[in-house]
C-alpha positions in Angstrom: 16.3 169.5 127.0 14.1 172.7 128.0 12.7 173.0 124.4 11.9 169.3 124.9 10.2 169.6 128.6 8.1 172.3 127.2 7.1 170.6 124.2 6.1 167.6 126.0 4.1 169.8 128.8 2.5 171.7 126.0 1.6 167.7 124.3 0.0 166.7 127.8 -1.8 169.9 128.3 -3.6 169.7 124.2 -4.4 165.8 125.0 -5.8 166.4 128.4 -8.2 169.2 126.9 -9.5 166.6 124.4 -10.4 164.2 126.8 -12.2 167.0 128.7 -14.0 167.6 125.9 -15.1 164.0 125.0 -15.8 163.7 128.6 -18.0 166.5 128.3 -19.9 165.3 125.3 -20.1 161.9 127.0 -22.0 163.5 129.6 -24.1 165.6 127.3 -25.0 162.4 125.1 -24.9 160.1 128.1 -22.7 157.9 127.1 -20.2 155.8 129.3 -16.4 155.1 128.7 -17.3 152.5 126.3 -19.8 154.8 124.1 -22.5 153.1 125.4 -25.6 154.8 127.1 -25.8 153.5 130.5 -29.1 151.3 131.7 -30.7 154.1 134.2 -34.4 154.6 134.9 -35.2 157.8 132.9 -35.6 160.8 135.3 -39.5 162.4 136.2 -38.2 165.8 137.4 -39.0 168.5 135.2 -36.3 170.8 137.2 -33.7 168.3 135.8 -32.2 170.0 133.5 -30.7 166.8 132.0 -33.6 165.0 132.2 -36.4 164.2 129.1 -39.0 165.7 131.2 -37.3 168.8 132.2 -39.8 171.9 132.1 -37.8 175.3 131.5 -41.0 177.7 133.3 -40.5 175.3 136.3 -36.8 175.5 136.4 -37.0 179.2 136.1 -39.3 179.8 138.9 -37.7 177.1 141.2 -34.1 179.5 141.1 -36.3 182.5 141.3 -38.0 181.2 144.8 -35.0 179.8 146.2 -31.8 181.5 144.6 -30.8 185.0 145.7 -29.8 187.4 143.1 -26.3 186.9 143.5 -26.8 183.1 143.5 -28.5 183.9 139.9 -26.2 185.9 138.3 -23.6 183.2 139.0 -25.9 180.4 137.8 -26.1 182.4 134.5 -22.5 182.8 134.2 -21.9 179.2 134.7 -24.7 177.9 132.2 -23.2 180.7 129.5 -19.8 179.2 130.5 -21.2 175.3 129.7 -23.4 176.7 126.2 -20.2 178.4 125.3 -17.8 175.2 125.7 -20.4 172.6 124.3 -20.5 175.0 121.0 -16.6 174.9 120.8 -16.7 171.1 121.5 -19.1 170.7 118.5 -17.4 172.8 116.4 -14.5 170.7 117.1 -15.9 167.5 116.5 -17.3 168.9 113.0 -13.8 170.0 112.0 -12.4 166.6 113.2 -14.7 164.4 111.2 -15.1 166.7 108.3 -13.4 164.3 106.0 -15.8 161.6 106.9 -18.7 163.4 106.4 -17.5 163.8 103.0 -17.0 160.6 102.2 -20.6 159.8 103.7 -22.0 162.4 101.4 -19.9 161.1 98.5 -21.1 157.6 99.0 -24.9 158.4 99.4 -25.2 160.4 96.3 -23.2 157.3 94.0 -26.0 154.8 95.9 -29.1 156.9 94.6 -27.5 156.7 90.7 -27.0 152.8 91.3 -30.1 152.2 92.8 -31.7 154.3 89.9 -29.8 151.6 87.5 -31.1 149.0 89.5 -34.3 150.0 88.7 -34.5 150.3 85.1 -32.9 146.6 85.1 -35.6 145.2 87.5 -38.5 146.6 85.6 -36.9 145.4 82.2 -36.6 142.1 83.8 -40.5 142.3 85.2 -41.4 142.8 81.8 -39.6 139.5 79.8 -40.9 137.8 83.1 -44.5 138.7 82.1 -44.5 137.6 78.3 -42.7 134.6 78.7 -45.2 133.5 81.4 -48.5 134.5 78.8 -46.4 132.5 75.7 -46.1 129.4 78.0 -49.8 129.7 78.9 -51.0 129.6 75.2 -49.0 126.9 74.8 -50.3 124.8 77.2 -53.7 125.8 76.5 -52.9 124.1 73.0 -51.5 120.9 74.0 -53.8 120.1 76.9 -56.0 117.6 74.3 -53.2 115.8 73.0 -51.4 115.3 76.2 -52.6 112.1 77.1 -52.3 110.6 73.9 -48.7 111.5 73.9 -47.8 110.3 77.1 -49.8 106.8 76.3 -47.6 106.6 72.7 -44.3 107.5 74.7 -45.3 104.4 77.0 -45.6 101.6 74.2 -42.6 103.1 72.4 -40.4 102.3 74.8 -42.0 99.0 75.9 -41.3 97.8 72.3 -37.8 99.3 72.4 -37.5 96.9 75.4 -39.1 93.7 74.2 -36.6 94.8 70.6 -33.7 94.7 73.0 -34.7 91.6 74.7 -35.0 89.6 71.4 -31.7 90.4 69.9 -30.1 89.9 73.1 -28.6 86.6 72.2 -27.2 88.6 68.6 -25.9 91.2 70.6 -23.8 88.9 73.2 -22.3 86.8 70.5 -21.2 89.7 68.5 -19.5 91.3 71.8 -18.2 87.8 72.6 -16.5 88.0 68.8 -15.4 91.6 69.6 -13.9 90.8 73.1 -16.1 93.1 74.6 -16.9 91.8 77.7 -17.4 94.5 79.9 -20.4 95.5 77.1 -21.4 91.8 76.8 -21.8 91.9 80.9 -23.3 95.2 81.0 -26.5 93.9 78.9 -27.1 90.9 80.5 -27.0 92.3 83.4 -29.7 95.0 82.2 -32.0 92.0 81.1 -31.3 89.5 83.5 -33.9 90.6 86.0 -36.8 90.8 83.4 -36.1 87.8 81.7 -36.1 85.7 85.3 -39.5 87.4 85.9 -40.7 86.3 82.8 -39.1 82.7 82.5 -42.4 80.8 82.6 -43.2 82.4 79.4 -41.5 79.9 76.6 -40.2 83.0 74.1 -38.6 84.6 77.2 -37.5 81.1 78.5 -35.8 80.7 75.0 -34.2 83.9 75.1 -32.7 83.2 78.9 -31.6 79.6 77.8 -29.4 81.4 75.1 -28.2 84.1 76.9 -26.7 81.7 80.0 -24.7 79.8 77.6 -23.4 82.5 75.6 -22.3 84.2 79.4 -21.5 80.8 80.6 -19.1 80.9 77.1 -17.7 84.5 78.2 -17.1 83.5 81.8 -14.6 80.6 80.5 -12.5 82.9 78.2 -12.6 85.4 81.6 -11.5 82.7 83.7 -8.6 81.7 81.0 -7.5 85.2 80.5 -7.5 85.6 84.5 -5.5 82.4 85.2 -3.0 83.1 82.4 -2.3 86.5 84.0 -0.2 88.0 81.2 -2.7 91.0 80.6 -1.7 94.4 82.0 -2.8 95.4 85.4 -6.0 97.1 83.8 -7.1 94.1 81.9 -6.5 92.1 84.7 -8.3 94.2 87.1 -11.5 94.1 84.4 -11.5 90.9 84.6 -12.0 90.1 88.0 -14.4 93.1 88.5 -16.9 91.1 85.4 -16.1 87.8 86.6 -17.8 88.9 89.9 -20.3 90.8 88.5 -21.1 87.2 87.2 -21.7 85.9 90.6 -18.3 84.0 90.1 -17.0 83.5 94.1 -15.0 86.2 95.4 -13.0 84.1 97.8 -12.1 81.2 95.1 -10.9 84.1 92.6 -8.3 85.5 95.5 -6.9 82.2 95.9 -6.6 81.8 92.1 -4.8 85.0 92.4 -2.6 85.0 95.4 -1.6 81.0 94.1 -0.5 82.6 90.8 1.5 85.5 92.4 3.2 83.1 95.0 4.6 80.9 92.3 6.3 84.0 90.9 7.6 85.2 94.1 8.6 82.1 95.3 11.4 82.0 91.6 12.7 85.1 93.0 13.0 83.8 96.7 14.8 80.7 95.0 17.4 82.6 93.2 18.3 84.6 96.5 18.5 81.6 98.6 20.8 80.5 95.7 23.3 82.8 96.5 23.4 81.9 100.2 24.4 78.3 99.8 27.4 77.2 102.2 30.7 76.8 100.3 33.0 73.4 99.9 35.1 72.5 102.7 37.9 72.5 101.0 37.0 77.0 100.5 36.0 77.4 104.0 39.4 76.3 105.1 41.6 78.0 102.3 39.3 81.1 103.5 40.2 80.4 107.4 43.9 79.8 106.3 44.0 83.3 104.8 42.3 84.6 107.8 44.9 83.5 109.7 47.6 85.0 108.1 45.9 88.1 108.1 45.8 87.9 111.7 50.0 87.4 112.4 50.6 90.3 110.1 51.2 93.6 111.7 52.7 94.7 115.2 51.4 97.3 117.8 53.9 99.7 116.0 51.9 99.7 112.8 49.0 102.1 113.3 46.9 100.9 110.4 43.8 99.7 111.3 44.3 95.7 111.7 40.6 94.3 111.6 40.9 91.5 109.1 41.1 88.9 111.7 37.2 88.3 111.0 37.2 88.2 107.6 34.3 87.0 105.9 34.1 84.1 102.8 34.3 85.2 99.3 31.1 85.4 98.0 29.6 86.1 94.7 27.8 88.7 95.5 28.3 91.6 98.0 25.6 92.6 101.2 24.6 95.2 99.2 24.4 93.6 95.9 22.3 90.6 97.7 19.8 93.2 98.9 19.9 95.1 96.1 18.6 92.0 94.2 16.0 90.9 96.5 14.7 94.7 96.6 14.5 95.2 93.0 12.8 91.4 92.7 11.0 90.3 95.7 9.8 93.1 97.3 8.9 95.3 94.3 7.1 92.1 92.7 5.3 91.8 96.2 4.4 95.7 96.2 2.9 95.0 92.8 1.0 92.3 93.7 0.0 94.0 96.8 -1.2 97.1 94.7 -3.1 94.8 91.9 -4.7 92.4 94.3 -6.1 95.7 96.6 -7.4 97.3 93.3 -9.1 94.2 92.1 -10.9 92.6 95.6 -10.3 95.6 97.9 -10.9 99.0 96.1 -13.9 97.6 93.7 -15.6 95.8 96.5 -16.2 99.1 98.4 -18.1 100.2 95.6 -20.9 99.8 93.4 -22.9 96.7 93.7 -19.8 94.4 95.2 -20.1 96.7 98.2 -23.2 94.3 99.4 -21.1 91.0 99.2 -19.3 91.8 102.0 -15.8 90.5 100.2 -13.7 93.3 101.6 -12.5 91.5 105.2 -11.9 88.6 103.4 -9.6 89.7 100.9 -7.9 91.7 103.3 -7.5 88.6 105.9 -6.2 86.5 102.9 -3.6 89.5 101.7 -2.0 89.6 105.2 -1.6 86.3 105.5 0.1 85.8 102.1 2.4 89.0 102.6 3.6 87.6 106.2 3.7 84.3 105.0 6.1 85.4 102.0 8.0 88.0 103.4 9.0 85.4 106.8 10.8 83.3 104.0 12.3 86.9 102.7 13.9 87.8 105.7 14.9 84.5 106.9 17.0 84.8 104.1 18.1 88.5 104.8 19.4 87.1 108.1 21.1 84.1 106.9 23.2 86.4 104.6 24.0 89.0 107.4 25.1 86.6 109.4 27.5 85.2 107.0 28.6 89.0 106.9 31.8 88.3 109.7 34.6 90.7 107.7 34.4 94.6 109.5 37.1 95.9 108.1 34.5 98.0 105.5 31.1 98.6 107.6 29.8 100.8 105.1 28.5 97.9 102.8 26.3 96.6 105.5 24.6 99.9 106.5 24.2 101.0 103.1 22.5 97.8 102.6 20.3 97.7 105.9 19.6 101.1 105.0 18.2 100.1 101.5 16.6 97.3 102.8 14.7 99.5 105.4 13.3 101.8 103.1 12.0 99.6 100.6 9.9 98.2 103.6 8.3 101.5 103.9 6.3 101.1 100.7 4.9 97.8 102.2 3.7 99.6 105.0 2.4 102.5 103.2 0.4 99.8 100.8 -0.4 97.3 103.3 -1.6 99.6 106.7 -1.7 97.7 109.7 0.8 95.0 108.4 3.7 93.6 110.5 6.2 93.6 108.1 8.0 97.2 108.4 8.4 96.4 112.2 9.8 93.1 111.8 12.4 94.6 109.0 13.6 97.3 112.1 14.0 94.3 114.1 16.3 92.5 111.8 18.0 95.9 111.3 18.3 96.5 114.9 19.5 92.5 115.6 22.3 93.0 112.7 23.8 96.4 114.1 23.8 94.7 117.7 25.8 92.0 116.4 28.0 94.3 114.3 29.1 95.7 117.7 29.8 92.0 119.1 32.0 91.4 115.9 33.5 94.9 116.3 34.3 94.2 120.1 35.4 90.3 119.3 38.1 92.0 116.8 39.0 94.8 119.3 40.1 92.0 121.8 41.7 90.3 119.0 43.7 93.4 118.0 44.9 94.1 121.5 45.7 90.4 122.0 47.6 90.1 118.6 49.3 93.4 119.8 50.4 92.0 123.1 51.5 89.1 121.3 53.8 91.5 119.0 54.8 93.3 122.1 55.9 90.2 123.6 57.8 89.3 120.4 59.8 92.2 120.5 60.6 92.1 124.6 62.3 88.0 123.4 65.0 90.4 122.3 68.6 90.3 124.2 67.9 92.1 127.9 69.8 94.9 125.8 67.0 96.9 124.8 65.0 96.5 128.1 67.4 98.1 130.1 67.2 101.1 127.9 71.2 101.7 127.3 74.6 99.9 127.4 76.6 101.4 129.6 75.5 99.0 132.1 75.8 96.0 129.9 79.6 96.8 128.3 78.9 96.7 124.5 77.7 99.2 121.9 74.2 98.8 120.3 73.8 99.2 117.0 71.0 100.9 115.2 69.7 97.9 113.3 70.1 94.9 116.1 68.4 97.4 118.8 64.9 96.6 119.3 62.3 99.8 120.1 62.8 100.5 124.1 60.0 100.3 126.9 58.9 103.7 126.2 58.5 103.3 122.2 56.6 100.1 122.6 54.1 101.9 125.5 53.6 104.8 123.1 53.0 102.7 119.9 50.9 100.0 121.8 48.9 102.9 123.6 48.2 104.9 120.1 46.9 101.7 117.9 44.8 100.6 120.6 43.3 104.4 120.6 43.7 104.7 117.1 41.5 101.4 116.5 38.8 102.3 118.8 38.7 105.4 116.9 38.1 103.3 113.4 35.9 101.0 115.2 33.6 104.2 116.2 33.6 106.0 113.0 32.9 102.6 111.4 29.6 102.1 113.6 28.6 105.6 113.8 27.4 105.2 110.1 24.3 103.5 111.9 23.4 106.6 113.4 24.0 108.7 110.2 21.6 111.6 109.6 20.8 110.2 105.4 20.5 106.9 106.9 16.6 106.5 107.2 16.1 103.6 110.6 18.8 106.4 112.3 15.6 108.1 113.6 14.1 105.1 115.1 14.4 105.5 118.8 16.2 102.2 119.2 19.3 104.1 117.4 18.6 107.6 119.4 18.5 105.8 122.6 19.4 102.1 123.7 21.9 101.5 120.5 24.2 104.6 121.4 24.5 103.9 125.5 23.9 99.9 125.7 25.3 99.7 122.3 27.9 101.2 121.5 29.1 103.1 125.2 28.7 99.6 126.9 28.6 96.6 125.1 31.9 98.1 123.3 33.8 100.8 124.6 33.1 99.7 128.3 33.2 95.9 127.4 36.9 96.1 125.6 38.4 98.2 128.4 37.1 96.0 131.3 38.4 93.1 129.0 41.9 94.8 129.1 42.1 95.4 132.9 40.7 91.3 133.1 43.6 90.4 130.6 46.1 92.2 132.2 45.2 90.8 135.7 45.5 87.3 134.1 49.1 87.9 133.9 49.5 88.4 137.3 47.6 84.5 137.9 50.4 82.4 136.3 51.9 80.2 138.6 55.8 79.3 139.3 58.5 80.7 141.0 59.6 83.2 138.4 56.0 84.3 137.6 55.8 81.9 134.9 56.3 82.8 131.4 55.3 86.3 131.4 58.2 88.9 130.9 58.8 91.1 133.4 59.2 93.8 131.1 55.2 93.0 130.1 54.0 93.1 133.6 55.5 96.7 133.7 54.4 98.0 130.4 50.9 96.6 131.1 50.8 98.2 134.5 51.5 101.8 132.6 49.0 101.1 129.9 46.2 100.4 132.9 47.4 103.4 135.0 47.5 105.7 131.6 44.2 104.3 130.9 43.0 105.4 134.6 44.4 108.9 133.8 43.4 109.8 130.8 43.0 107.3 128.1 39.1 106.2 129.6 38.1 109.7 130.4 38.8 110.4 126.8 37.8 107.5 124.8 34.2 107.8 126.6 34.2 111.3 125.8 34.4 111.2 122.8 31.7 108.3 122.5 29.0 110.4 124.3 30.1 113.5 122.1 29.8 111.3 118.4 27.0 109.5 119.6 24.9 111.8 121.5 24.5 109.4 124.4 21.5 110.4 126.9 22.0 108.8 130.4 18.4 107.8 130.6 19.2 103.9 131.0 22.1 102.9 133.6 25.2 103.0 132.6 28.8 102.6 134.1 30.9 105.4 135.1 33.7 106.7 134.7 35.0 106.9 138.2 34.4 102.7 138.4 36.1 101.9 135.0 39.2 103.9 136.2 39.3 102.4 139.8 39.5 99.2 137.6 42.2 100.2 135.8 43.9 101.7 138.7 43.2 98.4 140.5 44.7 96.0 137.5 47.8 98.7 137.5 48.5 98.1 140.9 48.4 94.3 140.7 50.6 94.2 137.6 53.3 96.8 139.4 52.8 94.8 142.7 53.1 91.3 140.6 56.0 92.7 138.6 57.8 93.7 142.2 57.0 90.1 143.0 58.7 88.4 139.8 61.9 90.4 140.1 62.6 90.1 143.5 62.0 85.8 143.2 64.4 86.3 140.4 67.3 87.9 142.4 66.2 85.4 145.5 66.7 82.6 143.1 69.8 83.6 142.7 70.9 84.4 146.6 69.2 81.3 147.3 71.2 79.1 145.3 74.3 81.3 146.4 73.9 80.4 149.8 72.9 76.7 149.5 75.1 75.7 147.2 78.1 76.9 149.1 80.4 74.8 151.9 79.9 78.0 154.5 82.2 75.9 157.5 85.1 74.8 155.4 85.5 78.2 152.8 88.8 79.9 152.4 89.5 83.1 153.9 87.5 85.6 151.7 89.8 87.6 149.1 87.3 89.2 146.7 83.5 89.8 146.4 81.1 87.2 145.3 80.4 86.9 142.0 76.6 86.7 142.6 76.9 89.8 144.3 77.9 91.8 141.5 75.4 90.3 139.2 72.7 90.9 141.7 73.9 94.5 141.6 74.1 94.6 137.6 70.3 93.3 137.3 69.2 95.9 140.3 70.7 98.4 138.3 69.3 96.9 135.0 65.3 96.8 136.6 66.1 100.6 138.1 66.9 101.7 134.8 64.0 99.9 133.0 61.8 101.1 135.6 62.8 104.8 134.9 61.8 104.5 131.4 57.9 104.4 132.3 57.8 105.5 136.4 58.7 108.8 137.5 61.8 108.6 140.2 59.5 109.1 143.4 60.4 110.5 146.6 63.8 109.7 149.2 64.3 109.9 152.7 67.1 112.3 153.2 70.2 110.3 152.7 73.5 110.8 155.1 76.6 111.9 154.0 78.5 108.2 154.7 75.8 106.1 153.3 77.9 104.2 150.9 80.8 103.3 154.0 78.3 102.9 157.3 79.1 100.3 159.3 76.8 97.7 160.6 75.7 97.5 164.1 76.0 94.2 164.2 79.3 94.4 163.8 79.4 95.7 167.2 77.4 93.1 168.7 79.6 90.4 166.9 82.7 91.6 168.4 80.6 91.5 171.8 80.0 87.5 170.8 83.6 87.6 170.2 84.5 89.1 173.7 82.3 86.7 175.3 83.7 83.8 173.2 86.7 83.1 175.4 84.7 82.5 178.6 81.6 80.7 176.8 78.6 79.5 178.9 75.6 78.6 178.0 74.2 81.8 179.6 76.5 83.8 177.3 74.7 83.2 173.9 70.9 83.6 175.7 72.4 87.2 176.7 73.5 88.2 173.1 70.1 86.5 171.5 68.7 88.8 174.3 70.6 92.0 172.9 69.7 90.9 169.6 66.0 90.6 170.3 65.8 93.8 172.5 67.3 95.8 169.2 63.9 94.5 167.2 61.7 95.3 169.6 62.8 98.9 168.7 63.4 98.7 165.2 60.3 99.6 162.7 58.5 96.9 161.3 59.1 95.8 157.7 56.1 94.9 155.4 57.8 92.6 152.5 54.8 92.1 150.5 53.0 95.3 150.7 51.7 97.3 148.1 53.9 99.7 146.1 53.5 103.1 144.8 53.6 104.3 140.9 57.2 105.8 140.8 60.6 104.2 140.5 61.7 104.4 144.1 59.0 102.4 145.5 59.6 99.3 143.2 63.0 99.1 143.8 62.1 99.3 147.4 59.9 96.5 147.0 62.1 94.6 144.9 65.2 94.9 147.4 63.3 94.2 150.2 61.9 90.6 148.7 65.6 89.6 147.9 67.1 90.5 151.0 64.3 88.7 152.7 65.3 85.9 150.9 69.1 86.4 151.4 68.1 86.5 155.1 66.4 83.4 155.6 68.5 81.3 153.2 71.2 82.2 155.9 69.3 81.5 159.0 69.1 77.8 157.3 72.9 77.3 157.0 76.2 77.1 159.7 78.7 79.1 158.7 82.5 78.8 159.7 85.0 81.7 160.7 85.6 82.4 156.8 81.8 81.8 155.7 80.8 84.4 158.6 83.6 86.8 157.2 82.4 86.3 153.5 78.7 87.2 154.3 80.5 90.1 155.9 81.9 91.3 152.7 79.2 90.3 150.1 76.8 92.4 152.7 79.0 95.7 152.7 79.5 95.2 148.7 75.5 95.4 148.6 75.1 98.0 151.1 77.8 100.5 148.5 75.2 100.4 146.0 71.8 99.3 147.0 71.3 102.2 149.3 70.6 104.2 146.6 67.6 102.9 145.1 65.6 102.2 148.1 63.4 104.9 149.4 65.0 104.5 152.9 68.6 103.7 153.2 67.9 102.4 157.0 66.0 99.7 155.2 68.5 98.2 153.9 71.0 98.6 156.7 68.5 97.0 158.7 68.1 94.0 157.0 72.1 93.7 156.0 72.5 94.1 159.9 69.9 91.1 160.1 71.8 88.9 157.8 75.4 89.2 159.2 73.6 89.1 162.9 72.0 85.7 161.5 75.5 84.0 160.1 77.2 85.2 163.3 74.3 83.8 165.6 74.8 80.6 162.8 78.9 81.1 163.3 80.8 78.1 165.0 83.9 80.6 165.1 82.3 83.8 165.1 85.4 86.1 164.3 84.6 89.2 162.3 86.9 90.7 159.6 87.9 94.2 160.7 86.3 97.0 158.9 89.3 98.3 157.0 89.6 94.7 155.2 86.3 94.9 154.1 86.5 98.2 152.7 89.7 97.2 150.6 88.0 94.2 149.7 84.7 95.8 148.3 86.5 98.7 147.0 88.9 96.3 144.9 85.5 94.6 143.9 
């Protein structure tokens, strides 16, 4: 550490000394920090030692006059130090730049040698130039007298050659016509055309001009025929058009003829394409429809394989990829060749040479754009018709590959014909096809969901053994062959099949945004297709469809809920609840990750979909409670309405309908427990099953008052009962239930007992009828209390039933509690 510190101090001292040296040198030479002399006015003081007008004698005289001896000695010492310091700095500067001085010396020496050699070469060049100048002067002097004569003879010779060319021109043109050297013939005629026109008043020139016109008219006829046939190569055709234009053939007429000939060939390609998409006869369509419906009916929610054949397309001679390939290889390729040839003939040549002055460029461009737009409109119409026939969604790769090839080949048209609307219109077709494909996948998902529900209903339409989930309550063993899938298995299978189907659909749709697809980098497929097309129109719409179709099951009319099995309502409520808790978030997250959805446009939030699913689940569960409650209520209502309660015999056992109510309630409890958790119960008393009804005491009071029955006695009893109701909690019979077994069973039992109560209030009872109601209510109380969240609710409703029957009794003589218990325990 000390060594490092000493070294750093030494380096800093050395660098400081160097800066001081350079500073003094700059000060000596009058330089600033940038190495430039500061612009200061020159000092005229002769005593300024640093000025240019310094005078030593005046300086010394001034010092001797103004300074003492000691000051002079100090001044001398200081000046000696400065001189020594400057000498030392100068020596150091020389040492530091020694290599530069040596290099500069070598460079100067080399330059001397090079300049000496260059001087010798310049002397030699000067000598040669002097000799050449002398030789040229002698030649000019020799030929000076004959120069004018030679120039005149040369002009006469050129004129004779031109005249000879004019007289030989008809023969030359005929020879070129025989050899089919059309370009040479046109070139000859163009060279002589102006001269012949200028001297056409002379008989000899007039004859030559007429012969040439006749020959060139024949040549033009052959060129027109050659152009009309169109069987030659592109190079020959280009030469033919160029020669016709040079012969003043109307450019517009040539363009029309060329495009007309090209149109006839391209329309043949379009007709062959149109032949492939003609509709099939009705019999084939019906057979295809029957095959499609047969595929729809096969499969079940327990089968996780994709079932997307519900929208199968008719069998075509060629698939969509072959159709697009044929269109691209025949029509689009031919169209590109036509565009290239046309541009080479009428546009590129029109920009150069003498044709540039004929202003045919704009006309030719306009005709070409009209021609291309007209034919591509028909081609796009055929492509869209063929895409619309592609209804099957089992394999999306063929359609995507076909659209990619279609879009890729149209880019060649955009390169050949800048400014054309063809590529944009092709992209619009691809976008419409992708949008329609998403709609087809949504329809297929909806059909798959409805078919899965049909399969679930068929599975539930088996003996109730399967829904109850066990044989202990029904008294018979279940064989593995006869027992269908239980509710949890059906729910798991349905959820898994729906999720797998959505994943399969997303994988198929994801092909539209693959990196190797040319149109996937379009703004639509990067943004709107992912967010609005896939997320909203496909995934969100399907989730909403599931919720809406599930809610529709709650709108069926009838006391028993129509034809919808209660187990299906319970299963769908659990399915919607699972959607709300996990499935929706998972599906939307998967969609956002696969398609890189950018939330620029308005989208449906996850919370809104979860709320809709929870609302559907709540509505389904409430409807399930209502349906099951009405089923049990129907049994209780019929049991009350079909019995003569006034003339009935003394009760000796519990009625069979009460046993059936307990069995059905137990079965429903098992069924609900398969899909929902237990829930929270209030603490039960130890003697809940043997609890006596409070109405017994009121019944005994009524019996006590029966001997001295007066009109005021029933009023007092009713008053006591009404006071008792005032201090009891109000029971909401049709309130919403919670998502647990206890709440569901509480709702069903409330509806059942409330119906029982209302039916009792409409009947008149005898003595034994009242006692039978006591026995039935005690039996129900023995079993139903364990199903509800609060046993006091059951006790209260049963108290109301017995109390109402006592009020409606002609001879209210209650049965002893011990006898009731013996009858109920005996069953």
